[in-house]
Structures are given as structure tokens and as C-alpha cells.
C-alpha positions in Angstrom: 0.0 0.0 0.0 1.1 3.6 -0.6 2.0 5.7 2.3 2.9 9.4 3.0 6.5 10.4 3.9 6.7 13.4 6.2 9.5 15.3 7.9 9.2 13.0 11.0 10.4 10.0 9.0 13.6 11.5 7.8 16.0 10.8 10.6 15.2 7.1 10.7 15.1 6.9 6.9 18.5 8.6 6.5 20.1 6.3 9.2 18.6 3.2 7.6 19.7 4.2 4.1 23.2 4.8 5.4 23.3 1.2 6.8 22.0 -0.3 3.5 24.4 1.9 1.6 27.4 -0.1 2.9 29.4 3.0 3.5 28.5 4.7 0.2 25.7 6.3 -1.7 26.6 9.8 -0.4 26.2 11.7 2.8 22.8 10.8 4.4 22.8 14.0 6.5 23.0 16.2 3.4 20.2 14.2 1.8 18.1 14.5 4.9 18.4 18.3 4.9 17.6 18.5 1.2 14.4 16.5 1.7 13.4 18.4 4.8 13.6 21.7 3.0 11.7 20.3 0.0 8.9 19.0 2.3 8.6 22.3 4.2 8.3 24.2 0.9 6.2 21.7 -1.1 4.5 19.3 1.3 4.8 15.5 2.0 5.6 12.8 -0.5 3.6 9.9 -1.6 5.5 6.6 -1.6 4.0 4.1 -4.0 4.3 0.3 -3.5 5.6 -1.2 -6.8 2.4 -3.2 -7.1 0.4 0.1 -7.4 2.4 1.4 -10.3 0.5 1.2 -13.6 2.1 -1.2 -16.1 2.2 1.6 -18.8 3.3 4.4 -16.4 6.7 6.0 -17.1 9.0 5.8 -14.1 12.3 7.8 -14.2 14.8 7.1 -11.5 16.9 10.0 -10.3 20.2 10.1 -8.4 23.4 11.9 -7.6 26.6 10.7 -9.3 30.2 11.2 -8.2 32.7 10.7 -5.4 31.1 11.0 -1.9 34.1 12.9 -0.7 33.4 15.7 -3.1 29.8 16.3 -1.8 31.2 17.8 1.4 32.6 20.7 -0.7 29.9 20.9 -3.4 26.5 20.8 -1.7 23.6 20.4 -4.1 20.8 22.9 -4.1 18.1 20.3 -5.0 17.4 21.9 -8.4 20.0 19.7 -10.2 18.1 16.4 -10.2 14.9 18.1 -11.2 16.8 19.6 -14.1 18.0 16.1 -15.1 14.5 14.7 -15.0 13.0 17.5 -17.0 15.8 17.2 -19.6 15.2 13.5 -20.0 11.4 14.0 -20.2 12.0 16.5 -23.0 14.3 14.1 -24.8 11.7 11.3 -24.5 8.8 13.5 -25.3 6.9 12.1 -22.3 6.2 13.1 -18.7 7.2 10.8 -15.9 4.4 9.4 -13.7 6.8 8.7 -10.8 10.5 8.7 -9.9 12.5 6.1 -8.0 15.9 5.6 -6.4 18.6 3.8 -8.4 20.1 2.6 -5.1 19.0 2.5 -1.4 22.1 4.1 0.2 22.9 7.4 1.7 22.0 10.5 -0.2 20.7 8.5 -3.2 17.7 7.3 -1.2 16.9 11.0 -0.7 17.4 12.6 -4.1 14.2 11.1 -5.6 12.4 12.3 -2.5 13.6 15.8 -3.3 12.4 15.5 -6.9 9.1 14.0 -5.7 8.4 16.9 -3.3 9.4 19.6 -5.7 7.4 18.3 -8.6 4.5 16.6 -6.8 5.6 13.2 -8.2 5.1 10.0 -6.2 8.2 8.0 -5.4 8.3 4.2 -6.0 9.3 2.1 -3.0 12.0 0.2 -4.8 15.4 0.6 -6.3 17.9 -1.0 -8.7 20.8 -2.0 -6.4 19.3 -3.2 -3.1 22.3 -1.4 -1.6 24.8 1.1 -3.1 27.2 0.4 -5.9 29.7 2.8 -7.4 28.9 2.4 -11.2 25.8 3.0 -13.2 25.7 -0.3 -15.0 25.5 -2.1 -11.7 21.7 -2.1 -11.6 19.2 -4.9 -11.4 17.3 -2.9 -14.0 20.2 -3.5 -16.4 20.8 -7.1 -15.3 17.2 -8.0 -16.3 17.0 -6.1 -19.6 16.2 -2.4 -19.0 18.8 -0.1 -20.8 20.1 2.8 -18.8 20.2 5.2 -21.6 19.1 7.6 -22.8 20.2 9.3 -19.6 20.3 13.0 -18.7 22.9 14.8 -16.5 22.3 18.1 -14.8 25.0 20.3 -13.3 25.0 22.9 -10.6 25.2 25.8 -13.1 22.3 24.6 -15.3 24.4 22.5 -17.6 22.7 19.5 -19.2 23.7 16.7 -21.5 22.0 13.6 -22.8 23.9 10.4 -23.3 22.5 7.6 -25.4 24.6 4.4 -25.8 21.7 2.1 -26.6 21.9 -1.1 -24.5 25.6 -0.6 -23.6 25.2 0.4 -19.9 29.0 0.1 -19.2 29.8 2.7 -21.9 27.0 4.9 -20.6 28.7 4.8 -17.2 32.1 5.6 -18.7 30.9 8.6 -20.6 28.7 9.9 -17.7 31.7 9.5 -15.3 33.8 11.7 -17.6 31.1 14.4 -17.7 30.7 14.2 -13.9 34.4 14.7 -13.4 34.3 17.8 -15.7 31.4 19.2 -13.7 33.6 19.1 -10.6 33.3 15.5 -9.4 29.5 15.5 -8.7 26.4 15.7 -10.9 22.8 14.7 -10.9 21.2 12.2 -13.2 18.0 10.7 -14.6 18.4 7.3 -16.2 16.9 3.8 -16.7 13.5 5.3 -17.7 11.1 2.3 -17.7 7.5 1.2 -17.6 5.7 0.2 -14.5 5.7 -3.4 -15.7 9.5 -3.2 -15.9 9.7 -1.8 -12.4 7.8 -4.8 -11.1 10.0 -7.2 -13.0 13.5 -5.8 -12.3 13.5 -3.6 -9.2 14.4 -4.6 -5.6 11.1 -4.0 -3.9 10.2 -1.9 -0.8 13.7 -0.7 0.0 12.6 2.7 1.2 10.3 1.0 3.7 13.2 -1.3 4.6 15.5 1.7 5.2 12.9 3.3 7.5 12.6 0.0 9.4 16.4 -0.3 9.8 16.7 3.3 11.1 13.8 3.0 13.4 14.9 -0.3 14.8 18.4 1.1 15.7 16.8 4.2 17.3 14.2 2.3 19.4 16.8 -0.2 20.6 19.0 2.6 21.9 16.0 4.3 23.6 15.1 1.0 25.3 18.7 0.2 26.3 18.7 -2.9 24.0 21.5 -4.1 21.8 20.9 -2.3 18.4 22.7 -5.0 16.4 20.7 -7.8 17.9 17.5 -5.9 17.4 18.5 -5.1 13.8 19.2 -8.8 13.1 15.7 -9.7 14.3 14.1 -7.0 12.2 15.9 -8.0 9.0 15.1 -11.7 9.5 11.5 -10.9 8.4 12.6 -9.2 5.2 14.4 -10.1 1.9 17.6 -9.3 3.8 17.3 -12.2 6.1 20.7 -12.8 7.5 22.9 -10.4 9.6 26.2 -11.7 10.9 28.7 -9.8 13.2 32.1 -9.9 11.4 34.3 -7.9 13.7 34.4 -5.7 16.8 37.4 -3.4 17.4 39.1 -0.1 16.8 40.1 1.5 13.5 43.9 1.5 13.2 44.5 2.9 9.7 42.6 4.5 6.8 43.9 5.0 3.3 41.5 7.0 1.1 41.9 8.8 -2.2 39.6 10.4 -4.8 40.5 9.3 -8.3 38.6 8.8 -11.6 35.4 10.0 -9.9 35.5 7.5 -7.1 36.5 7.4 -3.4 38.9 4.4 -3.2 40.9 2.9 -0.4 41.2 0.5 2.4 40.8 0.5 6.2 42.3 -1.6 9.0 41.1 -2.3 12.5 42.4 -4.3 15.5 40.1 -6.3 17.8 39.6 -5.0 21.3 41.6 -7.9 22.7 44.4 -7.2 20.1 44.3 -10.7 18.7 42.6 -10.2 15.4 42.9 -7.8 12.4 40.2 -6.6 10.0 40.9 -5.2 6.5 38.2 -3.4 4.5 38.4 -2.5 0.8 36.1 0.1 -0.7 35.3 1.9 -3.9 32.7 4.5 -2.7 31.1 1.5 -0.9 32.6 -1.3 1.2 33.3 -4.3 -1.0 35.2 -6.8 1.0 35.9 -7.6 4.7 38.8 -9.8 5.6 39.5 -11.0 9.2 43.0 -12.4 9.7 43.3 -12.7 6.0 40.1 -14.8 5.6 37.0 -13.6 3.7 34.1 -12.8 6.0 31.8 -10.9 3.6 32.1 -9.6 0.1 30.1 -7.8 -2.6 27.2 -8.0 -3.4 26.4 -8.8 0.2 26.5 -5.8 2.5 29.5 -4.9 4.5 28.4 -2.3 7.0 30.5 -0.4 9.5 28.6 0.8 12.6 29.7 2.7 15.7 30.2 0.1 18.4 27.8 1.3 21.0 25.1 3.3 19.1 25.2 1.3 15.8 25.1 4.6 14.0 26.4 3.9 10.4 29.8 5.2 9.4 30.4 6.1 5.7 33.6 5.5 3.9 34.3 9.2 3.7 33.9 9.6 7.5 35.8 6.5 8.5 38.8 7.6 10.6 41.6 6.4 13.0 40.5 5.5 16.5 36.8 4.9 15.9 35.3 2.0 17.9 33.3 -0.1 15.4 31.3 -3.2 14.9 31.3 -4.5 11.3 28.4 -6.6 10.1 27.6 -8.5 7.0 24.0 -8.6 5.6 22.7 -11.0 3.0 21.2 -9.6 -0.2 17.9 -10.7 -1.9 18.0 -13.7 -4.2 17.6 -11.6 -7.4 21.0 -10.0 -6.6 22.7 -13.4 -6.4 21.8 -14.9 -9.7 24.6 -15.6 -12.2 23.5 -12.7 -14.3 23.6 -10.4 -11.3 27.0 -11.6 -10.1 28.4 -11.1 -13.6 27.4 -7.4 -13.3 28.2 -6.5 -9.7 29.8 -9.6 -8.1 33.5 -9.7 -6.9 35.0 -10.0 -10.3 33.3 -6.8 -11.5 35.6 -4.9 -9.0 38.7 -6.8 -9.8 38.5 -9.0 -6.7 39.9 -12.6 -7.1 37.4 -14.2 -4.7 34.4 -16.3 -5.7 31.1 -15.0 -4.2 30.0 -17.0 -1.1 26.9 -15.9 0.8 27.7 -14.3 4.1 25.5 -16.8 6.0 27.8 -19.6 4.7 31.0 -17.7 5.4 29.8 -17.1 9.0 
């Protein structure tokens, strides 16, 4: 059923989106502020269940693209994704019936809400990644046959461009990344325009509702002096993300982070509180791999999430720093993200990792 998103939902939603974003997807705090402003100016937002979208309706996902580290210096106004959507509508010669996230992490759970509030469009409760990934071809939409282009890009100074690479989503990503770099490292996009029938066939369903549940569960656990991680594991067990496993508890001992080719890349290390075990994380915008004492404990596409050890507040890759006390958890992804076709698009090999994918519930 559809529901109405108001300002009161935003803190829980942003927290949950940051958890599901596996360290990436952009700064959830910035996204929360953008949506709050849009709701105050334009009113609440209708969230549509995928089952309620008409098969012939045009749904146009919207998002932010670029390195999360850059967003701290180039805050969006909220007009850029609207510009991208309007540009794509003009190119297609058709108005969108709804917008939708391309991923359910960080700021990119929030950008479609900004668009929805500003334009009075409903937002579909689904996305194309079930988490956050760094590249545009890494979408369940594309895995199951929806082309990403034509796509539109909007810049902070009103610049627009349309990229059309047919069904070649990888080349679309390459060209769009180049444009984004020229725009200062961050841009806003509209892509993977599709019918309502294609939404139902290719999207990961109800991930906005899931993010809200995750954020609320963590908050209520703290308010009731319960263990947030245990409570979160129980809440997730009733969803498509059934399995949560604790990978590591300890203190961050080193972080190497760099912004290159439009991505935030690097690695982090941590030492267990008893000093006997070591964690290594590798990330490209998002956490991709967790090794404990050299052994794989969780890897992409399953979620590697870094949380503050006491509060379970999510820590993004751009805010990870020396001395933080953390608990690292792995969360299983839905089945449609684990098919051979999906793993060929966003499994370990897509990131140059030499490990075969093994579900986190089998590793731990």
C-alpha cells in the first residue's frame, strides 16, 4: 500500500539508508536536509508500492553521481536532479508518472524524494541495487534487460547533457563519469526510464520502507537500552535481507583514502579490542570486502556495514577515521541480486577481486 512520507520520517530513513548503503551512496545527513527543505516548501511525499504502479506508467529514477568525498565541498541545491529529470522527459517526449531511487544508500535514497516533493511526483518504494554500488551499469534494472540510456545529466550551473549508448550500460557509465568529473566531481542524473511493468520485474522492492525499518529499529533499541545490532538482526530476518552476521568488533587503526577517476577508493584496517585479530576493508565508494586475519568474511554484493560500536550509527567510507570503535556486520542480499547474471554485473569480479562469491550466511 502507498504511504505518505513526512519530515518526521527523515531521521530514521537517513540512518537506515546509510546502513544499507554499505558506507557509500553519499552523505545521508546532506540528503536529509535537502528532503526536509523540500517537504517544508512543497508538502509531504507519496510513496508508491511497486504493485500500485500502472504497467504503462513511465518511471524515471533520479540520483546523484560522483565521489562521496566531493559532496562535502559541493553541496547540491536540490534543483539539479529536477533539471536532469526534465531534460530526460523533453528528450523522450513524455512526462514521468513517478520517480524512484537507483540505489538505497545514503543521499541516493533521498534525491528522488527531493524530486518528488518539488514536482509533486510519487516515489516508487523500490530501487535498482538493493544497496549502493559505485557504477551505473551495476543495476538490477540492467541485469534484467532495461537499458540505462538515454540518460540526462544536470550540473549545478544549469548545464545539461543527454547520453545515449543504446543497451551498452557500461559505456554509458564511462561517458557519464567523464562528464561528472568535468562538472567538478559530482552531478545529478535521470536514467533507466522504464514502464511500471518493468519496475515490477526488475527492481528490488520496498527498500525505502526497509531503510525506514532499519533506522527506526536502531533508534528504538537505543531508547530502550537494548543491543541495536541484535535488534536489527531480528528485524531483518522478516525481510528479503534475512541474515545479519557480526564480522568484527574493534578499533580502526588505519585508513587509506583517495579520490580518483570520480570514485573514493581505499582500504581501512582495524584491530580487535583484545588485540588478537585484524580486519581489513576494501572500498570503492562502498565497502566491497571484509577480511579478518586474511580470511574472507563478507564480500560484494552482500552488504559490509561499519557501525559505531555502542550506538550502531552507520559510518560512511568518507567519515571513517583512525580511533573509531566499530562493529562490522555482513547482511545478505535478496535472491535476485545473487543470480549468475547479477553476479556477472556486480559480483566480486566486477571490482577486480579474485574471490568467488560466497553468501555471508555460509561464510559465518
